C-alpha positions in Angstrom: 73.9 90.3 51.6 74.5 88.0 48.8 78.2 87.7 47.6 78.3 89.7 44.9 76.3 92.5 46.0 78.7 92.4 49.1 81.1 93.1 46.3 79.8 95.9 44.4 79.0 97.6 47.8 82.7 97.3 49.2 83.9 98.2 46.1 82.2 101.4 45.9 83.8 102.4 49.5 87.0 101.3 47.8 87.1 102.9 44.7 87.7 106.3 45.6 91.3 105.4 47.2 92.1 102.7 44.9 95.4 103.9 43.1 96.3 104.9 46.9 96.1 101.4 47.9 97.2 100.1 44.8 100.6 102.4 46.3 100.4 100.8 48.9 99.9 97.8 48.1 102.6 97.6 45.6 105.3 98.9 49.1 104.1 96.1 50.6 104.6 93.4 48.0 108.3 95.2 47.5 108.7 94.0 51.4 107.3 90.6 51.0 109.6 90.1 47.9 112.2 90.7 50.0 111.3 89.1 52.7 111.3 85.7 49.5 114.8 86.4 48.8 116.0 85.8 52.2 115.7 81.7 52.0 118.0 82.0 48.9 120.4 84.5 50.6 120.4 82.0 53.7 121.2 78.8 51.3 123.9 80.2 49.5 125.5 80.4 52.9 125.1 77.0 54.6 126.9 76.1 50.9 129.4 78.7 51.2 130.4 77.1 55.2 129.6 73.7 54.1 132.9 74.7 51.7 134.5 76.8 53.9 134.7 79.9 52.1 133.8 83.6 53.6 130.7 84.8 54.4 130.7 88.5 55.5 129.4 89.4 52.6 126.4 87.2 52.0 126.0 88.3 56.1 126.0 91.9 55.1 124.1 91.4 52.6 121.2 89.2 54.1 121.4 92.4 57.0 120.7 95.2 54.6 117.8 93.0 53.0 116.3 92.1 56.4 116.5 96.2 56.6 115.6 97.4 53.2 112.6 95.2 53.4 111.0 95.9 57.3 111.3 99.8 56.4 109.9 99.8 53.4 106.4 97.5 54.3 106.3 100.1 57.0 105.5 102.7 54.4 103.2 100.5 52.9 101.3 100.0 56.2 100.8 103.4 57.0 100.0 104.4 53.5 97.2 101.3 53.6 96.0 102.7 57.5 95.6 106.1 56.2 93.7 105.2 53.3 91.8 103.4 55.6 91.0 106.6 57.9 89.3 108.4 54.6 87.5 105.0 53.5 85.9 105.6 57.2 85.8 108.8 57.2 84.3 109.1 53.9 81.2 106.9 54.8 80.6 108.3 57.6 80.3 111.9 55.9 77.7 109.8 53.4 76.1 108.2 55.3 75.6 111.1 58.1 74.7 113.3 55.2 71.6 111.0 54.0 70.4 109.6 58.1 69.7 113.4 58.3 67.6 113.9 54.6 65.9 110.5 55.9 61.8 110.8 55.6 60.4 111.6 59.2 58.2 108.6 59.3 61.3 106.2 58.5 62.4 107.6 61.9 59.6 107.3 63.1 59.8 103.1 62.5 64.0 103.0 63.2 65.2 103.5 66.6 67.9 106.2 66.5 70.6 104.5 68.9 70.4 101.4 65.8 70.6 104.1 63.8 74.3 105.8 65.4 75.7 102.6 66.0 75.9 102.3 62.2 77.8 105.9 62.1 80.2 105.1 64.5 80.5 101.3 64.9 80.3 99.5 61.4 81.5 102.4 59.9 84.7 101.3 61.8 84.3 97.5 61.0 84.4 99.4 57.1 88.1 100.7 57.8 89.9 96.8 57.1 87.8 95.5 55.0 87.9 98.3 52.5 92.1 98.3 52.2 93.5 95.7 54.8 91.7 92.8 52.8 92.1 93.7 49.4 95.9 94.2 50.0 96.3 90.7 52.5 94.4 88.7 48.9 96.6 90.3 47.0 99.6 90.9 48.4 99.3 87.0 50.4 98.6 85.7 47.2 101.2 87.0 45.2 104.0 85.8 48.4 101.2 82.5 48.5 102.1 81.6 44.5 106.0 82.9 44.4 107.0 81.0 47.1 105.6 78.2 46.0 107.4 78.4 42.9 110.6 78.3 45.0 109.7 75.7 46.7 109.1 73.7 43.8 112.3 74.5 42.1 113.8 73.3 45.2 112.0 69.7 45.4 108.1 68.6 44.0 108.3 65.5 46.2 108.0 67.7 49.4 106.2 70.8 47.6 103.2 67.8 47.4 103.7 66.9 51.1 103.3 70.3 52.0 100.7 71.4 49.8 98.7 68.2 50.6 98.3 69.3 54.8 97.7 72.6 53.4 94.7 71.7 51.8 93.2 69.3 54.6 93.5 72.3 56.9 92.6 74.7 54.4 88.9 73.0 53.7 88.1 73.7 57.7 89.1 77.2 57.7 86.6 77.8 54.7 83.9 76.2 57.1 84.0 78.6 58.9 84.0 82.0 57.7 80.4 81.9 57.4 80.2 81.2 61.1 82.1 84.5 61.3 79.8 86.3 59.6 77.2 85.7 61.4 78.3 86.2 64.9 79.7 89.4 63.4 77.1 90.6 62.0 74.9 89.3 65.0 77.2 91.4 67.6 76.6 94.9 65.9 73.1 94.4 65.7 73.3 94.4 69.8 75.9 97.1 70.0 73.1 99.5 68.3 71.1 97.4 70.7 72.9 98.9 73.7 73.1 102.4 71.9 69.3 102.7 71.9 68.4 101.5 75.0 71.0 104.6 76.2 69.4 106.2 74.2 66.3 105.8 75.9 67.4 106.0 79.5 69.4 109.7 78.8 66.3 110.4 77.5 64.0 110.7 80.1 66.1 111.2 82.6 64.5 112.4 84.8 61.8 110.2 84.2 64.0 107.3 85.2 65.6 109.1 88.4 61.7 110.1 89.7 60.1 106.6 88.9 63.3 104.8 91.2 64.0 102.5 88.0 67.9 103.2 87.7 68.8 99.9 88.4 66.1 98.9 85.9 67.2 100.3 82.9 70.5 99.2 84.1 69.4 95.5 84.1 67.9 96.0 80.6 70.8 97.5 78.7 73.0 95.0 80.7 71.6 92.5 78.9 71.7 94.3 75.6 76.3 94.6 75.8 75.7 90.9 77.4 74.2 90.0 73.8 76.4 91.7 72.2 79.2 89.9 74.6 77.8 86.2 73.6 77.8 87.2 69.8 81.4 88.7 70.2 82.8 85.8 71.9 81.3 83.3 69.7 82.9 85.6 66.6 85.9 85.4 68.5 86.1 81.6 68.7 85.8 80.9 65.5 87.6 83.9 64.4 90.4 82.0 66.6 89.7 78.8 65.4 90.7 80.4 61.6 94.5 81.7 63.3 94.4 78.7 65.0 94.7 76.8 62.1 97.4 78.4 60.1 100.1 78.0 62.4 98.9 74.3 62.4 99.1 73.3 59.0 102.5 75.0 58.7 103.8 72.5 61.7 102.1 69.1 60.6 103.6 70.5 56.9 107.1 71.2 58.5 107.1 67.8 60.3 106.3 65.9 57.0 108.2 67.5 55.2 111.0 67.3 57.4 110.6 63.5 58.1 110.3 63.4 53.8 113.2 65.0 53.5 115.5 64.0 55.7 115.3 60.3 53.9 115.5 62.1 51.4 118.8 63.5 51.7 120.2 60.5 53.4 119.4 58.9 50.3 121.5 61.6 48.5 118.0 63.2 46.2 118.6 66.4 47.9 120.9 68.3 49.6 120.8 69.6 52.9 121.1 73.1 51.9 118.6 73.0 49.9 116.1 70.9 52.8 117.4 74.1 55.4 116.2 76.5 52.3 112.9 74.5 51.8 112.0 74.7 55.4 112.6 78.4 55.2 110.5 78.8 52.6 108.4 76.4 54.7 108.3 78.6 57.6 108.4 81.9 55.3 104.6 80.4 53.7 103.2 81.1 57.3 103.1 85.6 56.6 101.3 84.2 52.9 99.1 83.0 54.1 98.1 84.6 57.5 97.6 87.0 55.0 95.1 85.8 53.1 92.7 84.2 56.2 93.2 87.6 57.7 91.5 88.6 54.4 88.5 86.3 54.6 88.5 87.0 58.0 88.4 91.0 57.6 85.5 90.1 54.6 83.4 88.0 56.9 83.4 91.1 59.5 82.9 93.8 56.5 79.9 91.8 55.1 78.0 91.9 58.0 78.9 96.2 58.5 78.6 96.3 55.2 74.5 94.5 55.3 74.6 97.2 58.2 75.5 100.3 56.4 73.1 99.5 53.2 70.0 98.7 55.2 70.3 102.3 56.3 71.7 103.8 53.1 68.1 102.3 51.5 65.6 103.9 54.0 63.3 106.7 52.0 65.1 109.9 52.5 63.9 113.1 50.9 65.0 114.6 47.4 68.7 115.6 47.9 68.5 119.8 46.6 71.5 122.0 45.6 72.9 123.8 49.3 71.6 126.9 49.8 68.2 126.5 47.9 65.4 128.5 49.9 67.5 130.5 52.2 66.8 133.8 49.5 63.0 134.0 50.1 63.7 133.1 54.6 62.2 136.6 55.3 60.7 137.7 52.5 57.7 137.9 50.5 53.7 138.3 51.7 52.2 135.9 54.3 51.5 132.6 52.3 47.8 131.2 51.8 47.0 127.7 52.5 44.6 125.2 51.1 43.1 121.5 51.6 41.7 120.6 48.6 39.8 116.4 50.0 42.9 115.2 52.0 43.7 111.6 53.5 45.9 110.6 55.0 47.9 107.6 57.2 51.0 107.2 58.4 51.3 103.0 56.5 50.1 101.0 54.8 48.4 98.7 57.7 47.9 101.6 59.8 43.9 103.1 59.7 43.5 106.9 57.9 44.5 109.9 59.9 42.8 112.2 57.8 38.8 111.5 55.4 38.3 114.0 52.7 40.1 117.4 55.1 39.3 120.5 53.0 40.1 123.9 54.3 40.7 127.1 53.3 43.4 129.5 54.9 44.1 133.2 53.6 47.0 134.9 54.4 47.5 136.8 56.8 45.3 136.1 60.1 45.8 133.8 62.9 43.1 129.9 62.3 43.3 128.1 65.1 42.5 124.0 65.0 40.5 122.6 67.8 39.0 118.9 68.2 39.2 116.2 70.9 42.2 114.0 70.9 43.5 112.4 68.1 41.4 114.6 65.7 43.7 115.2 63.5 45.2 119.0 64.6 49.5 118.2 64.0 48.8 115.9 61.5 47.6 118.9 59.1 51.3 120.5 60.6 53.2 117.7 59.4 51.9 117.3 55.4 52.3 121.2 55.1 56.0 120.9 56.1 55.8 118.4 53.9 56.9 115.8 57.1 54.6 113.8 55.8 53.2 113.0 52.3 49.5 112.9 51.4 47.6 109.9 50.5 45.3 111.6 48.1 44.5 114.7 47.8 46.1 118.4 47.9 47.9 120.5 50.5 48.5 124.0 48.6 50.8 126.2 49.7 51.0 130.0 48.1 47.9 128.2 45.8 50.9 125.6 44.9 51.1 121.8 45.9 53.8 121.4 48.0 55.0 118.4 46.3 55.5 120.2 43.3 57.9 122.6 45.4 61.3 122.1 46.3 61.8 121.4 49.7 64.2 122.9 51.3 62.6 126.2 49.5 58.9 125.3 51.4 60.3 125.5 55.1 62.7 128.6 54.4 59.3 130.4 54.3 57.5 128.3 57.6 58.3 128.7 61.1 57.6 125.5 63.4 56.8 125.6 67.5 56.5 121.9 68.6 54.8 120.3 70.9 57.6 119.3 72.8 59.3 122.4 71.7 63.0 120.8 71.1 66.2 122.9 72.4 69.5 121.4 71.4 72.7 120.8 73.4 74.1 123.7 72.6 74.2 127.5 73.9 71.9 129.8 74.2 72.8 131.7 71.2 72.9 128.4 69.0 69.5 127.5 69.9 67.9 130.9 68.5 69.8 131.3 65.7 69.0 128.0 64.7 67.0 128.4 61.4 67.9 131.9 61.0 72.1 131.7 61.0 72.4 135.3 59.7 70.1 136.5 62.0 71.8 140.1 63.0 73.2 140.7 67.3 69.8 143.5 66.5 67.6 141.0 65.7 68.3 138.6 68.0 67.8 140.8 70.8 64.5 142.0 69.5 63.3 139.4 69.1 64.3 138.0 72.9 62.4 141.2 74.0 58.8 139.8 71.7 59.4 136.6 73.2 60.0 138.1 76.8 63.4 135.9 77.1 65.7 139.1 77.8 64.9 138.8 81.7 66.1 135.4 81.1 69.2 136.1 79.3 70.0 138.7 81.8 70.4 136.3 84.9 72.0 134.0 82.8 76.0 133.5 83.9 77.2 133.9 80.1 73.9 135.5 78.8 73.4 134.4 74.7 76.8 132.3 75.5 75.4 130.0 78.5 75.5 126.5 77.5 71.7 125.3 77.6 72.5 121.3 78.7 71.0 118.1 76.9 67.8 119.3 75.2 67.9 122.1 77.2 67.6 120.5 80.9 69.0 123.6 82.4 66.3 126.2 81.1 62.7 125.7 82.5 59.6 124.3 80.5 58.1 127.6 80.2 61.6 129.0 79.1 62.3 126.3 76.6 58.8 126.9 74.9 59.7 130.8 74.8 63.5 130.2 73.2 60.9 127.7 70.4 59.1 130.9 69.6 61.5 132.9 69.9 63.6 130.8 67.4 60.8 130.2 65.2 60.2 134.2 65.0 63.7 134.8 64.3 63.1 133.1 60.9 60.9 135.5 59.6 58.2 133.5 58.5 55.4 134.0 55.9 53.5 131.1 57.9 53.7 130.4 61.2 53.3 127.1 62.9 52.2 126.6 66.6 51.5 124.0 68.2 50.3 124.2 71.6 53.4 126.9 72.1 52.2 128.0 74.9 51.1 125.6 77.5 53.9 125.2 79.3 53.5 129.0 80.1 52.6 130.1 83.2 49.5 133.5 82.5 51.5 136.4 82.2 53.7 135.2 80.1 51.0 133.4 78.5 49.2 136.5 77.5 51.6 138.5 76.4 53.4 136.1 74.1 49.6 135.7 73.0 49.7 139.9 72.3 53.1 138.9 70.3 51.2 136.4 68.0 48.4 138.4 67.7 50.5 141.6 66.6 52.4 138.8 64.4 49.3 137.6 62.5 48.8 141.0 61.2 52.0 140.4 58.9 51.8 136.6 58.9 49.7 133.5 58.5 49.4 132.3 61.9 48.0 128.7 62.3 47.8 126.8 65.9 46.3 124.1 67.4 44.7 125.3 70.3 45.2 124.4 73.3 44.0 127.0 76.2 41.0 129.3 75.0 41.8 132.3 75.0 43.8 132.1 72.2 41.0 130.4 69.8 39.3 133.3 70.7 41.2 136.0 69.5 41.6 133.7 66.1 39.9 135.2 62.7 38.8 131.9 62.2 38.6 128.3 64.3 38.8 124.9 62.1 37.2 121.9 64.5 38.2 118.6 63.7 36.6 115.1 64.7 37.8 112.2 63.8 39.9 113.2 61.1 37.2 115.7 59.0 36.6 118.9 59.3 33.6 119.7 61.1 33.6 123.7 61.4 35.1 126.4 60.4 34.2 129.3 62.0 34.4 132.7 64.1 34.3 131.7 68.4 30.9 133.1 68.3 29.2 131.5 65.3 30.6 128.1 66.3 29.5 128.2 70.3 26.1 128.8 68.4 25.9 126.1 66.5 28.2 123.3 66.3 27.4 121.3 69.6 31.3 119.5 70.2 32.9 123.4 70.2 30.0 124.6 72.2 31.2 121.5 75.3 34.4 122.0 74.5 34.1 126.0 75.8 31.7 125.1 78.1 34.0 122.4 79.6 37.0 124.9 79.7 34.5 128.1 81.0 33.3 125.2 83.6 37.0 124.3 84.8 37.6 127.7 84.8 41.3 126.6 83.7 42.6 128.5 80.4 45.0 125.5 80.1 42.7 122.4 79.7 43.5 121.1 76.8 41.2 120.7 73.6 44.0 117.7 72.1 47.0 117.0 70.2 
């Protein structure tokens, strides 16, 4: 990112906390001021010793100055650290809220592990640059100027010697800073890659083990870890060079000042006390210079994190709507109607069209089945109805209203959706059931458990509904996960129910029972189902046959067997195979 854009982004995170940061900076500044006064007290101490005068009061004053300065600086440091944690919290909350509103195509184009690392790792790097570096730059700058002013009062010649040495080293540090930013950004990208590869392995953990691929996956993740290590070493190398230059500058300056200052003492141009005080100021200069170099280093590290956070924030999101939008319509109203008017769609501009002028009408209630070969565009119909994707052309109407003209939350509140893979979230069975209907009563839960034939499953679980189902429902069978997904959709009491191969993993007994449940629901609700089994298709009030992104035919089972060769072929294949779970396509 350009420097101006980086500063704008940093200020956006810093702005809500600017007064707290100012307070912490002010306390730190007071602590720094007491440190600047200490060499003056030391100068007076040396002069009194040379004049054989009492020094007890000076020693007590110097001790009090050190203790007071340290205490005030400690309070300032706590205020800044607390504010830094608040900056990280605010950044994470904003980023989490935004990422959960991402449009589905953005999520499909981005690795989930990389997005997670931007929330966890990159925001952590943000903490230093938005507080410590800003305050360090301000305090270090003021301390640097104040110390130089005191040194100039004591002896401008020695000041010129010290500044000449520091200018040379400072130029070298300026060349190092961009390298720190580049190495840090690459290191953070590598950390994101580690998260991505770990997420891939844990997401298909049984497959990894069944394939004997543990060592291969470990090698892939290890390579990403080594990339992060290499880039981290590069950043550390340049940071070490920057920090070492501070000590080098002061030490070389000390030697130069000691040599030239000794000569000036011998010539009578300055006193020994003045030389001692000047050397003390030179050492006190280490702190403000260190703060300035640290601020510059933290800025480079933070700039890399800001760039990755800004990339995530630029991803396209769904419209932000007031909390509770659509909640009032959950479970309310009559059956929905769905109409596609000459809909065209493709997932990206560089990909071929999935839908080529798809048109059909589904009045409610009743069941409509979508059948066709794999890749015909059946599941995409559901994605467009849910507004996971926007139609490229044409219109998708629900209840006679274009879905693009309705609030997303209101639209989805009226829809129950069971996906192909029937995802179950980590947590308890109860949490999964009420995920789409958090206000459901115990009576409603019991009713839906019976309808989805989950009541016997719950009875045998050790903690009933409060049993933890594991990562992605790993403690449940495939059929149980599918029934949980169906129960979750039914508990929402939708006006439109979308079932995408919803019974594909059920045994014959449970499939028959749930088929009857769906048929019962269809008397009051509009049900759209991507047909996986012929038994489901024959119960449908209407069947939409799709092929290569077009609607080929619409009718009942008997009508289509007689009139549409493709449907007749699909139906004949099912009968000949005598397998009720033969695939019709996604």
